[in-house]
C-alpha positions in Angstrom: 15.9 -40.6 23.7 12.5 -38.5 23.5 14.7 -35.4 25.1 17.5 -35.8 22.3 14.4 -35.9 19.8 13.2 -32.5 21.5 16.4 -30.8 21.4 16.8 -32.0 17.7 13.5 -30.6 16.6 14.2 -27.3 18.3 17.5 -27.2 16.5 15.8 -27.6 12.9 13.2 -25.2 14.0 15.7 -22.5 14.7 17.5 -23.6 11.4 14.3 -23.0 9.3 13.6 -19.2 11.3 17.3 -18.3 10.2 16.8 -19.6 6.5 13.4 -17.9 6.5 15.0 -14.5 7.9 18.0 -14.8 5.5 15.6 -15.2 2.6 13.4 -12.5 3.3 16.3 -10.1 3.9 18.3 -10.9 1.0 15.2 -10.4 -1.0 14.2 -7.2 0.2 17.9 -5.9 -0.1 17.8 -7.0 -3.7 14.7 -5.3 -4.5 15.7 -2.0 -2.7 19.0 -2.3 -4.6 17.1 -2.7 -8.0 15.0 0.3 -6.9 18.1 2.3 -6.7 17.7 3.0 -3.2 20.9 2.9 -0.8 19.3 1.4 2.3 20.2 -1.1 4.9 17.9 -3.3 6.8 17.6 -4.1 10.7 15.7 -7.1 11.6 14.4 -8.4 14.9 12.1 -10.8 15.5 9.6 -11.9 18.1 7.5 -15.6 18.3 5.3 -14.8 15.3 7.0 -11.9 13.3 10.0 -10.5 11.4 10.0 -6.8 12.3 12.3 -5.2 9.5 13.3 -2.0 9.6 14.7 0.0 6.4 17.3 2.6 7.1 19.4 5.1 5.5 19.6 7.8 3.3 17.1 6.8 0.7 14.8 5.1 3.3 12.1 7.7 3.0 11.8 6.6 -0.8 10.8 3.0 -0.1 7.8 4.8 1.8 6.2 6.0 -1.0 2.8 8.0 -1.1 0.9 7.2 2.4 3.1 4.1 2.9 1.9 2.5 -0.5 5.4 1.3 -1.6 6.0 0.1 1.9 2.9 -2.1 1.9 3.9 -3.6 -1.5 7.4 -4.4 -0.5 5.7 -6.0 2.7 3.2 -8.0 0.5 6.3 -9.3 -1.6 8.3 -10.3 1.0 5.4 -12.4 2.5 5.3 -13.8 -0.9 9.1 -14.4 -0.7 8.5 -16.5 2.4 5.8 -18.5 0.9 2.8 -20.1 2.3 5.0 -22.5 4.6 6.0 -20.0 7.0 4.1 -19.2 10.4 5.9 -15.8 10.7 4.3 -12.5 9.5 6.5 -9.5 8.2 6.3 -6.1 9.8 7.9 -3.6 7.4 8.8 -0.1 8.3 11.0 2.8 7.5 12.2 5.7 9.6 9.5 5.0 12.2 6.7 5.7 9.4 4.2 3.3 10.7 4.1 4.6 14.2 3.8 8.3 13.0 1.2 7.0 10.8 -0.9 5.6 13.7 -0.6 8.6 15.7 -1.9 10.8 12.7 -4.8 8.6 12.1 -5.7 8.5 15.9 -5.7 12.3 16.0 -7.7 12.5 12.9 -10.1 10.1 14.5 -10.6 12.1 17.4 -11.1 15.5 15.7 -13.5 13.8 13.2 -15.5 12.8 16.3 -15.6 16.4 17.6 -16.7 17.6 14.7 -19.4 15.0 13.8 -20.5 15.5 17.4 -20.8 19.2 17.0 -22.3 19.4 13.7 -24.6 16.0 14.0 -23.5 15.2 10.1 -21.4 12.1 9.3 -17.9 12.1 8.1 -16.5 10.0 5.3 -12.8 9.5 5.5 -10.6 8.9 2.2 -10.0 5.1 1.1 -7.4 3.3 3.3 -5.9 0.2 3.7 -7.2 -2.6 6.1 -4.7 -1.7 8.8 -5.4 2.1 8.7 -9.1 1.4 9.0 -8.7 -0.5 11.9 -6.9 2.1 13.5 -9.7 4.5 13.2 -12.2 1.7 14.2 -10.1 1.1 17.4 -9.5 4.8 18.5 -13.3 5.4 18.3 -14.7 2.2 19.5 -15.6 3.6 23.2 -17.0 6.9 21.9 -20.1 7.9 23.4 -21.1 10.1 20.5 -20.2 8.3 17.1 -19.8 5.0 15.6 -17.8 3.7 13.0 -18.3 1.7 9.7 -16.6 0.5 6.5 -17.9 1.1 3.3 -17.5 0.3 -0.3 -15.4 -2.5 -2.2 -11.9 -3.1 -2.7 -9.6 0.0 -3.1 -12.3 2.2 -2.6 -13.2 0.9 1.0 -13.3 4.0 3.6 -14.3 4.5 7.2 -17.8 6.5 7.8 -18.0 8.1 11.1 -21.7 8.9 12.1 -23.3 10.3 15.3 -25.1 8.0 17.7 -28.4 10.0 17.6 -28.5 13.0 16.2 -31.2 14.6 18.5 -29.3 13.9 21.6 -26.3 16.1 20.2 -26.2 19.5 22.3 -25.6 22.5 20.2 -26.3 20.5 16.9 -28.6 22.2 14.3 -30.9 19.4 14.1 -31.4 19.3 17.9 -34.9 20.4 19.5 -34.7 23.7 21.3 -35.3 22.2 24.6 -31.9 20.3 24.7 -29.6 23.5 23.7 -27.9 24.3 26.8 -27.2 28.0 26.1 -29.3 31.1 25.1 -28.4 34.0 22.9 -29.0 37.2 24.4 -27.8 40.8 23.4 -26.3 43.1 25.6 -29.1 45.1 25.9 -31.4 42.2 27.2 -28.8 41.4 30.0 -29.0 44.9 31.2 -32.6 45.0 32.1 
């Protein structure tokens, strides 16, 4: 009898996931239609996430400035599921999230080099927690800089600081003995 209960429990769980999936996709499609966007939804799922990809001719309008519209739609989809679901929503449009992640990783590496070269900290623009995490992760193993988040709410941003200003070669604040080059004029070299 216990085996039948297990099968029945799995069937009920599958139906619940199907209902959640249907509820979220119908909700999102309705919102996109009301926004006047001609889009389709591609849904896949893992054990703990519904991955929804917005496609179509107006999909770029669902992204918004720096993904703000996409983040808002993702938040609304989470609310549509309610607090009862154990699944998260991951909403994307035209591969925007992957492109943005690569852009932020390149930005982090470039800023690491600049901070290493100049010895001065760099403050980034305000970002959402997901984007700040990408910057922190990209630089977590750096020998030259550390990262931290500063600010509150919508003004929270990442600050990249050098580990030790005096140990950075070629920085304006470095002691002369640590500099690894010597400026010479052409005249002095010929002697």
